C-alpha positions, 0 to 999 in steps of 0.5 A: 757262497752267497748269491747277490740279491736285493737288500731288505735293510734298504727298505724302511718297512723291514726295520721300522716297527709296524702296527702289525708287528706291535699287534703281534707283540701284544698277542704274544704277550697276552699272558702279560696283559691277562696278568696285569688285568688279574692283578689290577682287579685283585688289588681293586677288590682288596682295597674295596674290601678294606674300605668303609661302606657308604649308604645313600638315601633320598627324600623329595620336596616341592620347593618354595621361595618362602615368600608370599605371593604379593598382590603384584604377583611373581615375575617370570624371571623369579619363577624361572630362577626359583628352583636354582636358588632353592637347590643352592639354599638346600646345599648351603652351610646355613641349612647344613648347620641346622641339620647338624644341630638336629642330628646332634652328632648321632649320625654322620653326613659324608656328602649331600647332593641336591638335584632339581626337576624344573618341570615339577619344581621338585628337588631330590635330596640325597645324603651319603652316610656311613650307615643306612639309618643315618642316610635316611634320617639325615635326608629326612632331616634336611627335608623337614628343616627346609620345610620348617625354615620356609614356614618360618620365612613365610610367617616372618614375611607375613607378619612384616607385611601385616604390620606394613598393611596395618599402617597403610589401613590407618593412613587410608582411614585418616584420609577418608575422614579428612575427605569426608570432612571436606565433602561435608564442608563443600556440600554445605557451601553448595547447598547454601548457594542453592538455597540463596538462589531459591529464596531470591527466585521466590521473592521475585515471583511474589513481586512480579519481577524477573531476576537477572541471569547473574543473580541465578548462577548455579553454584560450582560443584566441580571441587565437590565432585573431585572430593567425592572421587578421591573419597571413592578411590581411597575407600577402594584402596582401604577395602583392598588393604583391609582384605590383604591385611586379613590374608597376611594375618591368616598366612601368619597364623597358618605358618605354611611356607608352600613346601611339600615333602613329596616322598620321605627317605627310607633306609637302603637295603644295600650299600651304595659303595663300594660296588663290587661289580662296578669296581671289577668292571673299572679295574678290568678296563684299567688293567686291560689298558695298562696291560696293553700299554705294558705289552706295547712297551715290551714289544717296542723294547724287545730286541728279539727277532720275531719274523723272517723279515726282521732276520733279513733286515739284520742279516744284511747281504747274507742269504736268509732261508726258511723258515723251517720247523723248529720243534722235532717230532716226538718220535725220534730215530735213535741210531747207535745211541744218537737221537735224530729227527725222523727220516720222514715227517714235517721236520725234515720236509721243512729242511729240504729246501734249505738243504738244497740251498746249502748243497748248491752254495758249497758246490764248486766253492771248495768249502764243504765243511760247514759249521751249523751254529747259532748266536746264543740259544742252543740249536737242534736243527743240524741233524734235521739238515743233515738228514735232509741233505742225505735225502737230496742225494748228497753224501753227508757226515754229521759231526757233533762238535758241541762238547759243552752241551752234547748238542742235538745229538743226545747220547744214550746213558752208555756215553759211547765214544766219539769226537772227543775220544778221537781228538784225545787219540784214544780211538781212530776216526773210523771207529766212531763213524756210524752209518745211517740208512736214509731214503734216496741215493744219498748217504749219512754218517754221524760222529757223536760228541763222545765223553761228557768230560771232554776238553773244549780246547781240543776243538781248536787243535790241529788234530780237529782240523785234520779230522774235518779235512779227512771227512771233507774229502770223502763227503759232499758236505760235512755238517758240524753241529757246534755250540752257540757262538756265545755262552754267557758273556764269552764267545765259544771256541769255534772248531778248527777246520771248518771253512764255512758256517750256517747261522741258525736264528730261532724266531722269538729267541735270537736277539739282533745284537747276538746275530751281528756278533755271531756273524763277526765271530764265525768270520774271524774263525775262518768260517764265513757265514754262507747264510742265515737259516730261520727256524720257527718253533711255532711253525705248523704244516709242512710248508717253507719259504724264503723271505720276500726279496731274498734269493729263494732256496733252491727248489730243483725238483730233480734234486729231491728224492722221489716221494719227498717234498721240498716244501 
């Protein structure tokens, strides 16, 4: 019978998936993650191999606005925005159409990228094309077209400014002529006034008279001075305009827009895309992310029990013991055709503590005919448990009642007689009991399953009940190795005569719902579950333990034979 203990399913940590649980799930599904990565990389490589190759080539030009440095100079705002406006112009549809006409459809231009460096006023023109020669030709054509368009813009502006300056020169020359005429007229007037005063002064001197101050007033020359100042300023303006006109004419004749091709594009030796290394790296990262995501999803949806704590959470009030080694050692003991785990070694050692717990559970309860079964997956722990019970000093009978699969007690090719033959009345029970020698003071006898063509319905007969009753009177514990509770979608037939059961849960194989169904099934069969034994197929070492918070399996050293270990 089960002993009262705290229930782990009241602890939310026992049922809620933790980060550690998810991490273990991803680790257990490393093959899935690796497979997704491999598939993703393979698909990426196939797509890359089938995709067309592209090439990139770059030419560098020192940009220019295509405007003349006027006498007023370029403002700081214009200097700051020069590169940005020219980069935009290099990517304009106007220039693209010009380049397309120059290439005349000989090469295709997939994409044009322009980047500028403000410190050097240099723009890099990168052209993507389907051929190496086409990429280089197009990049150089962009540079040449830009240079010629800037040259044409300078010639156009220089010519326009020259025409404007010619008109300005003509106007200044006409003004100078007008001012010169006014100066000549005003000079003549001033000179006439001076001559008049001089004559009057000479006449007065000859007659010895003195002229009145009003008669010798000097002529006003302020207007003449103003005219001369205007003439000087106009002459200066005319000189500057004439110089500027000559500069504009020289610029128009030179046709240099200030653009300089710093470096010409060369045909690339290798395609820029697709790059196998880059594709593999990106596909690997994407595949890893998808693989981990898929593993996390599978872990979250996985209903299989992965740890003893998971088992305790589902088992409810049932005792949970173990884990025990789930993979029998290769060197098995064959007794009269029946294959058993070795009498020594880690497999049986890991079952000593569960065996002591089972022995204490059946003592004094009047229930010693224990069905060892599993929810769905085939179990092979019953022989190891029987051997461990015998080593602990108990009188044990192991009955192979798995008539469907011939269970863990695998028969030799001769198919010796066993349980099915007794149930059919062909042999007596004493004829099929086989004694097995084990270390310690206990004893072990086994009853094999019998012939392969046995009738499964015989397990539910009254004869099966009487047989187990007889064995139970002569033994401390009768271990009945049964088939899984559920075979396919149907519940298996539980042997008549068992009065208790022990459910084996294999970590990584048993599903939560199957464990609940198995508990209810053995209860209806009259063999209520004493507890749940956790079997770990991947357990290493000889240790065993119990789930924290559960009652540990009995480990009274006095009950363990000398030379053995309870784990």
